[in-house]
Biopython code that builds the backbone (N, CA, C, O; Angstrom):
import numpy as np
from Bio.PDB.StructureBuilder import StructureBuilder

atoms = [
    (1, "UNK", "N", (130.503, 79.727, 86.813)),
    (1, "UNK", "CA", (130.386, 78.686, 85.813)),
    (1, "UNK", "C", (129.978, 77.365, 86.438)),
    (1, "UNK", "O", (129.702, 76.403, 85.721)),
    (2, "UNK", "N", (129.936, 77.301, 87.740)),
    (2, "UNK", "CA", (129.516, 76.076, 88.396)),
    (2, "UNK", "C", (130.626, 75.070, 88.616)),
    (2, "UNK", "O", (130.355, 73.893, 88.854)),
    (3, "UNK", "N", (131.871, 75.511, 88.541)),
    (3, "UNK", "CA", (132.996, 74.606, 88.763)),
    (3, "UNK", "C", (133.565, 74.836, 90.158)),
    (3, "UNK", "O", (133.331, 75.878, 90.770)),
    (4, "UNK", "N", (134.305, 73.864, 90.647)),
    (4, "UNK", "CA", (134.996, 74.012, 91.922)),
    (4, "UNK", "C", (136.414, 74.478, 91.642)),
    (4, "UNK", "O", (137.143, 73.857, 90.869)),
    (5, "UNK", "N", (136.795, 75.574, 92.277)),
    (5, "UNK", "CA", (138.104, 76.160, 92.053)),
    (5, "UNK", "C", (138.809, 76.305, 93.389)),
    (5, "UNK", "O", (138.273, 76.912, 94.316)),
    (6, "UNK", "N", (140.013, 75.748, 93.492)),
    (6, "UNK", "CA", (140.819, 75.872, 94.705)),
    (6, "UNK", "C", (142.082, 76.653, 94.362)),
    (6, "UNK", "O", (142.885, 76.227, 93.531)),
    (7, "UNK", "N", (142.246, 77.798, 95.010)),
    (7, "UNK", "CA", (143.419, 78.631, 94.753)),
    (7, "UNK", "C", (144.621, 78.064, 95.499)),
    (7, "UNK", "O", (144.523, 77.696, 96.669)),
    (8, "UNK", "N", (145.739, 78.001, 94.816)),
    (8, "UNK", "CA", (147.001, 77.537, 95.390)),
    (8, "UNK", "C", (148.023, 78.661, 95.291)),
    (8, "UNK", "O", (147.821, 79.621, 94.547)),
    (9, "UNK", "N", (149.105, 78.549, 96.027)),
    (9, "UNK", "CA", (150.117, 79.595, 96.019)),
    (9, "UNK", "C", (150.683, 79.833, 94.624)),
    (9, "UNK", "O", (150.972, 80.970, 94.251)),
    (10, "UNK", "N", (150.840, 78.764, 93.859)),
    (10, "UNK", "CA", (151.448, 78.880, 92.541)),
    (10, "UNK", "C", (150.470, 78.628, 91.401)),
    (10, "UNK", "O", (150.889, 78.347, 90.278)),
    (11, "UNK", "N", (149.182, 78.725, 91.675)),
    (11, "UNK", "CA", (148.192, 78.495, 90.624)),
    (11, "UNK", "C", (146.838, 78.147, 91.200)),
    (11, "UNK", "O", (146.437, 78.698, 92.226)),
    (12, "UNK", "N", (146.127, 77.234, 90.549)),
    (12, "UNK", "CA", (144.826, 76.816, 91.035)),
    (12, "UNK", "C", (144.507, 75.422, 90.517)),
    (12, "UNK", "O", (145.106, 74.945, 89.553)),
    (13, "UNK", "N", (143.549, 74.778, 91.178)),
    (13, "UNK", "CA", (143.039, 73.480, 90.743)),
    (13, "UNK", "C", (141.583, 73.685, 90.381)),
    (13, "UNK", "O", (140.809, 74.231, 91.167)),
    (14, "UNK", "N", (141.215, 73.249, 89.193)),
    (14, "UNK", "CA", (139.864, 73.425, 88.685)),
    (14, "UNK", "C", (139.248, 72.058, 88.435)),
    (14, "UNK", "O", (139.734, 71.294, 87.601)),
    (15, "UNK", "N", (138.175, 71.752, 89.160)),
    (15, "UNK", "CA", (137.415, 70.521, 88.927)),
    (15, "UNK", "C", (136.258, 70.868, 88.017)),
    (15, "UNK", "O", (135.353, 71.607, 88.405)),
    (16, "UNK", "N", (136.286, 70.339, 86.813)),
    (16, "UNK", "CA", (135.285, 70.680, 85.812)),
    (16, "UNK", "C", (133.968, 69.951, 85.983)),
    (16, "UNK", "O", (133.834, 69.046, 86.807)),
    (17, "UNK", "N", (133.007, 70.366, 85.188)),
    (17, "UNK", "CA", (131.682, 69.759, 85.143)),
    (17, "UNK", "C", (131.302, 69.592, 83.671)),
    (17, "UNK", "O", (131.927, 70.208, 82.808)),
    (18, "UNK", "N", (130.289, 68.772, 83.365)),
    (18, "UNK", "CA", (129.931, 68.531, 81.955)),
    (18, "UNK", "C", (129.511, 69.781, 81.187)),
    (18, "UNK", "O", (129.821, 69.900, 80.002)),
    (19, "UNK", "N", (128.816, 70.709, 81.831)),
    (19, "UNK", "CA", (128.366, 71.925, 81.145)),
    (19, "UNK", "C", (128.581, 73.125, 82.047)),
    (19, "UNK", "O", (128.117, 73.145, 83.187)),
    (20, "UNK", "N", (129.290, 74.131, 81.532)),
    (20, "UNK", "CA", (129.527, 75.349, 82.295)),
    (20, "UNK", "C", (128.287, 76.227, 82.292)),
    (20, "UNK", "O", (127.549, 76.274, 81.307)),
    (21, "UNK", "N", (128.064, 76.917, 83.394)),
    (21, "UNK", "CA", (127.033, 77.943, 83.470)),
    (21, "UNK", "C", (127.676, 79.266, 83.070)),
    (21, "UNK", "O", (128.875, 79.322, 82.796)),
    (22, "UNK", "N", (126.883, 80.319, 83.039)),
    (22, "UNK", "CA", (127.455, 81.627, 82.711)),
    (22, "UNK", "C", (128.306, 82.115, 83.881)),
    (22, "UNK", "O", (128.168, 81.637, 85.007)),
    (23, "UNK", "N", (129.179, 83.066, 83.599)),
    (23, "UNK", "CA", (130.020, 83.625, 84.642)),
    (23, "UNK", "C", (130.560, 84.982, 84.247)),
    (23, "UNK", "O", (130.486, 85.388, 83.087)),
    (24, "UNK", "N", (131.103, 85.672, 85.228)),
    (24, "UNK", "CA", (131.754, 86.956, 85.019)),
    (24, "UNK", "C", (133.100, 86.873, 85.731)),
    (24, "UNK", "O", (133.154, 86.586, 86.927)),
    (25, "UNK", "N", (134.185, 87.122, 85.001)),
    (25, "UNK", "CA", (135.516, 86.884, 85.533)),
    (25, "UNK", "C", (136.390, 88.110, 85.384)),
    (25, "UNK", "O", (136.308, 88.830, 84.389)),
    (26, "UNK", "N", (137.224, 88.340, 86.373)),
    (26, "UNK", "CA", (138.200, 89.417, 86.334)),
    (26, "UNK", "C", (139.567, 88.767, 86.185)),
    (26, "UNK", "O", (139.980, 87.984, 87.040)),
    (27, "UNK", "N", (140.263, 89.082, 85.119)),
    (27, "UNK", "CA", (141.578, 88.484, 84.884)),
    (27, "UNK", "C", (142.654, 89.086, 85.784)),
    (27, "UNK", "O", (143.747, 88.532, 85.903)),
    (28, "UNK", "N", (142.350, 90.209, 86.414)),
    (28, "UNK", "CA", (143.318, 90.929, 87.255)),
    (28, "UNK", "C", (144.603, 91.217, 86.488)),
    (28, "UNK", "O", (145.687, 91.263, 87.070)),
    (29, "UNK", "N", (144.471, 91.411, 85.173)),
    (29, "UNK", "CA", (145.620, 91.758, 84.353)),
    (29, "UNK", "C", (146.534, 90.595, 84.004)),
    (29, "UNK", "O", (147.629, 90.808, 83.485)),
    (30, "UNK", "N", (146.109, 89.379, 84.277)),
    (30, "UNK", "CA", (146.921, 88.191, 83.973)),
    (30, "UNK", "C", (146.452, 87.598, 82.649)),
    (30, "UNK", "O", (145.333, 87.096, 82.552)),
    (31, "UNK", "N", (147.298, 87.656, 81.642)),
    (31, "UNK", "CA", (146.917, 87.192, 80.301)),
    (31, "UNK", "C", (146.569, 85.710, 80.282)),
    (31, "UNK", "O", (145.733, 85.291, 79.481)),
    (32, "UNK", "N", (147.179, 84.921, 81.128)),
    (32, "UNK", "CA", (146.885, 83.480, 81.163)),
    (32, "UNK", "C", (145.473, 83.218, 81.665)),
    (32, "UNK", "O", (144.762, 82.369, 81.127)),
    (33, "UNK", "N", (145.073, 83.945, 82.690)),
    (33, "UNK", "CA", (143.720, 83.801, 83.234)),
    (33, "UNK", "C", (142.704, 84.301, 82.212)),
    (33, "UNK", "O", (141.680, 83.656, 81.988)),
    (34, "UNK", "N", (142.981, 85.436, 81.599)),
    (34, "UNK", "CA", (142.057, 85.995, 80.604)),
    (34, "UNK", "C", (141.823, 85.015, 79.461)),
    (34, "UNK", "O", (140.682, 84.796, 79.054)),
    (35, "UNK", "N", (142.892, 84.427, 78.943)),
    (35, "UNK", "CA", (142.749, 83.489, 77.822)),
    (35, "UNK", "C", (142.068, 82.199, 78.260)),
    (35, "UNK", "O", (141.245, 81.658, 77.521)),
    (36, "UNK", "N", (142.392, 81.702, 79.435)),
    (36, "UNK", "CA", (141.778, 80.461, 79.925)),
    (36, "UNK", "C", (140.270, 80.601, 80.063)),
    (36, "UNK", "O", (139.515, 79.736, 79.618)),
    (37, "UNK", "N", (139.834, 81.695, 80.682)),
    (37, "UNK", "CA", (138.399, 81.866, 80.870)),
    (37, "UNK", "C", (137.692, 82.262, 79.579)),
    (37, "UNK", "O", (136.497, 82.004, 79.433)),
    (38, "UNK", "N", (138.392, 82.874, 78.653)),
    (38, "UNK", "CA", (137.791, 83.161, 77.343)),
    (38, "UNK", "C", (137.467, 81.857, 76.626)),
    (38, "UNK", "O", (136.393, 81.723, 76.039)),
    (39, "UNK", "N", (138.382, 80.902, 76.669)),
    (39, "UNK", "CA", (138.139, 79.594, 76.048)),
    (39, "UNK", "C", (137.024, 78.868, 76.786)),
    (39, "UNK", "O", (136.127, 78.313, 76.152)),
    (40, "UNK", "N", (137.064, 78.863, 78.114)),
    (40, "UNK", "CA", (136.019, 78.199, 78.900)),
    (40, "UNK", "C", (134.655, 78.818, 78.625)),
    (40, "UNK", "O", (133.647, 78.113, 78.620)),
    (41, "UNK", "N", (134.613, 80.120, 78.398)),
    (41, "UNK", "CA", (133.344, 80.803, 78.134)),
    (41, "UNK", "C", (132.673, 80.312, 76.859)),
    (41, "UNK", "O", (131.451, 80.388, 76.731)),
    (42, "UNK", "N", (133.464, 79.809, 75.917)),
    (42, "UNK", "CA", (132.880, 79.265, 74.687)),
    (42, "UNK", "C", (131.991, 78.061, 74.976)),
    (42, "UNK", "O", (131.077, 77.761, 74.209)),
    (43, "UNK", "N", (132.259, 77.379, 76.076)),
    (43, "UNK", "CA", (131.506, 76.177, 76.431)),
    (43, "UNK", "C", (130.365, 76.450, 77.399)),
    (43, "UNK", "O", (129.639, 75.528, 77.770)),
    (44, "UNK", "N", (130.197, 77.691, 77.813)),
    (44, "UNK", "CA", (129.160, 78.029, 78.785)),
    (44, "UNK", "C", (127.774, 77.966, 78.155)),
    (44, "UNK", "O", (127.601, 78.223, 76.964)),
    (45, "UNK", "N", (126.794, 77.618, 78.982)),
    (45, "UNK", "CA", (125.419, 77.508, 78.498)),
    (45, "UNK", "C", (124.798, 78.871, 78.193)),
    (45, "UNK", "O", (123.847, 78.959, 77.415)),
    (46, "UNK", "N", (125.328, 79.930, 78.799)),
    (46, "UNK", "CA", (124.852, 81.292, 78.555)),
    (46, "UNK", "C", (126.059, 82.209, 78.407)),
    (46, "UNK", "O", (127.187, 81.813, 78.699)),
    (47, "UNK", "N", (125.819, 83.434, 77.953)),
    (47, "UNK", "CA", (126.904, 84.387, 77.715)),
    (47, "UNK", "C", (127.676, 84.677, 79.002)),
    (47, "UNK", "O", (127.087, 84.950, 80.048)),
    (48, "UNK", "N", (128.987, 84.613, 78.907)),
    (48, "UNK", "CA", (129.875, 84.921, 80.022)),
    (48, "UNK", "C", (130.726, 86.129, 79.665)),
    (48, "UNK", "O", (130.854, 86.483, 78.493)),
    (49, "UNK", "N", (131.306, 86.761, 80.680)),
    (49, "UNK", "CA", (132.139, 87.935, 80.456)),
    (49, "UNK", "C", (133.486, 87.752, 81.144)),
    (49, "UNK", "O", (133.565, 87.259, 82.269)),
    (50, "UNK", "N", (134.543, 88.159, 80.447)),
    (50, "UNK", "CA", (135.880, 88.196, 81.025)),
    (50, "UNK", "C", (136.321, 89.654, 80.981)),
    (50, "UNK", "O", (136.332, 90.267, 79.913)),
    (51, "UNK", "N", (136.677, 90.202, 82.114)),
    (51, "UNK", "CA", (137.036, 91.617, 82.222)),
    (51, "UNK", "C", (138.553, 91.804, 82.248)),
    (51, "UNK", "O", (139.296, 90.911, 82.654)),
    (52, "UNK", "N", (138.988, 92.965, 81.812)),
    (52, "UNK", "CA", (140.405, 93.353, 81.799)),
    (52, "UNK", "C", (141.223, 92.410, 80.919)),
    (52, "UNK", "O", (142.202, 91.810, 81.361)),
    (53, "UNK", "N", (140.797, 92.296, 79.671)),
    (53, "UNK", "CA", (141.420, 91.360, 78.735)),
    (53, "UNK", "C", (142.520, 91.991, 77.876)),
    (53, "UNK", "O", (143.155, 91.295, 77.083)),
    (54, "UNK", "N", (142.750, 93.288, 78.024)),
    (54, "UNK", "CA", (143.775, 93.940, 77.212)),
    (54, "UNK", "C", (145.167, 93.351, 77.461)),
    (54, "UNK", "O", (146.061, 93.501, 76.629)),
    (55, "UNK", "N", (145.348, 92.691, 78.588)),
    (55, "UNK", "CA", (146.637, 92.082, 78.929)),
    (55, "UNK", "C", (147.021, 90.946, 77.982)),
    (55, "UNK", "O", (148.194, 90.583, 77.904)),
    (56, "UNK", "N", (146.057, 90.382, 77.266)),
    (56, "UNK", "CA", (146.321, 89.267, 76.353)),
    (56, "UNK", "C", (147.290, 89.679, 75.248)),
    (56, "UNK", "O", (148.049, 88.848, 74.751)),
    (57, "UNK", "N", (147.273, 90.938, 74.866)),
    (57, "UNK", "CA", (148.166, 91.425, 73.807)),
    (57, "UNK", "C", (149.637, 91.243, 74.174)),
    (57, "UNK", "O", (150.499, 91.252, 73.295)),
    (58, "UNK", "N", (149.927, 91.080, 75.449)),
    (58, "UNK", "CA", (151.295, 90.862, 75.916)),
    (58, "UNK", "C", (151.910, 89.616, 75.296)),
    (58, "UNK", "O", (153.067, 89.630, 74.875)),
    (59, "UNK", "N", (151.134, 88.542, 75.240)),
    (59, "UNK", "CA", (151.689, 87.273, 74.774)),
    (59, "UNK", "C", (151.080, 86.754, 73.474)),
    (59, "UNK", "O", (151.690, 85.932, 72.790)),
    (60, "UNK", "N", (149.863, 87.236, 73.122)),
    (60, "UNK", "CA", (149.182, 86.687, 71.945)),
    (60, "UNK", "C", (148.276, 87.762, 71.362)),
    (60, "UNK", "O", (147.062, 87.717, 71.565)),
    (61, "UNK", "N", (148.839, 88.726, 70.644)),
    (61, "UNK", "CA", (148.052, 89.853, 70.127)),
    (61, "UNK", "C", (146.831, 89.464, 69.295)),
    (61, "UNK", "O", (145.834, 90.185, 69.336)),
    (62, "UNK", "N", (146.858, 88.382, 68.557)),
    (62, "UNK", "CA", (145.730, 87.986, 67.719)),
    (62, "UNK", "C", (144.827, 86.947, 68.346)),
    (62, "UNK", "O", (144.043, 86.304, 67.649)),
    (63, "UNK", "N", (144.925, 86.776, 69.651)),
    (63, "UNK", "CA", (144.181, 85.712, 70.335)),
    (63, "UNK", "C", (142.674, 85.798, 70.111)),
    (63, "UNK", "O", (142.051, 84.806, 69.731)),
    (64, "UNK", "N", (142.083, 86.964, 70.339)),
    (64, "UNK", "CA", (140.621, 87.066, 70.248)),
    (64, "UNK", "C", (140.119, 86.936, 68.816)),
    (64, "UNK", "O", (139.024, 86.419, 68.592)),
    (65, "UNK", "N", (140.891, 87.392, 67.858)),
    (65, "UNK", "CA", (140.503, 87.204, 66.457)),
    (65, "UNK", "C", (140.491, 85.715, 66.119)),
    (65, "UNK", "O", (139.567, 85.227, 65.468)),
    (66, "UNK", "N", (141.525, 84.997, 66.567)),
    (66, "UNK", "CA", (141.581, 83.558, 66.328)),
    (66, "UNK", "C", (140.442, 82.845, 67.048)),
    (66, "UNK", "O", (139.787, 81.977, 66.472)),
    (67, "UNK", "N", (140.209, 83.205, 68.289)),
    (67, "UNK", "CA", (139.141, 82.580, 69.069)),
    (67, "UNK", "C", (137.783, 82.801, 68.406)),
    (67, "UNK", "O", (136.984, 81.870, 68.308)),
    (68, "UNK", "N", (137.521, 84.009, 67.957)),
    (68, "UNK", "CA", (136.247, 84.298, 67.287)),
    (68, "UNK", "C", (136.096, 83.533, 65.984)),
    (68, "UNK", "O", (134.979, 83.203, 65.586)),
    (69, "UNK", "N", (137.201, 83.247, 65.316)),
    (69, "UNK", "CA", (137.126, 82.487, 64.063)),
    (69, "UNK", "C", (136.754, 81.027, 64.302)),
    (69, "UNK", "O", (136.333, 80.336, 63.374)),
    (70, "UNK", "N", (136.903, 80.559, 65.520)),
    (70, "UNK", "CA", (136.585, 79.169, 65.855)),
    (70, "UNK", "C", (135.135, 78.963, 66.264)),
    (70, "UNK", "O", (134.674, 77.826, 66.362)),
    (71, "UNK", "N", (134.420, 80.043, 66.502)),
    (71, "UNK", "CA", (133.018, 79.939, 66.936)),
    (71, "UNK", "C", (132.150, 79.350, 65.837)),
    (71, "UNK", "O", (132.346, 79.612, 64.650)),
    (72, "UNK", "N", (131.196, 78.555, 66.262)),
    (72, "UNK", "CA", (130.216, 77.995, 65.328)),
    (72, "UNK", "C", (129.004, 78.912, 65.352)),
    (72, "UNK", "O", (128.451, 79.170, 66.421)),
    (73, "UNK", "N", (128.575, 79.417, 64.178)),
    (73, "UNK", "CA", (127.440, 80.365, 64.155)),
    (73, "UNK", "C", (126.145, 79.744, 64.640)),
    (73, "UNK", "O", (125.114, 80.415, 64.677)),
]
sb = StructureBuilder()
sb.init_structure("model")
sb.init_model(0)
sb.init_chain("A")
sb.init_seg("    ")
for serial, (resi, resn, name, xyz) in enumerate(atoms, 1):
    if name == "N":
        sb.init_residue(resn, " ", resi, " ")
    sb.init_atom(name, np.array(xyz, "f"), 0.0, 1.0, " ", f" {name:<3s}", serial, name[0])
structure = sb.get_structure()
C-alpha cells in the first residue's frame, strides 16, 4: 500500500500516506489485522486483497456485510 510499517513486540506503528496503493495482505488468522486492512483497502487506489479473513467471525460476524454497505458505487 506504500505505507511504512514498523513491527513491535506488542503491535505495530503505521505511518500513513495521502493515498494507498494496492496491496495483498495475510491476516495470519488475526481478526484485528483482517478488519484493519479491509478498511484500509477501501481507500486504496486499486483493488487490494486480504487473505484468511474467516477469523473476523470471531469478534464481528457481520463485519463484511456492514463494510460492503458503506461502499460508494
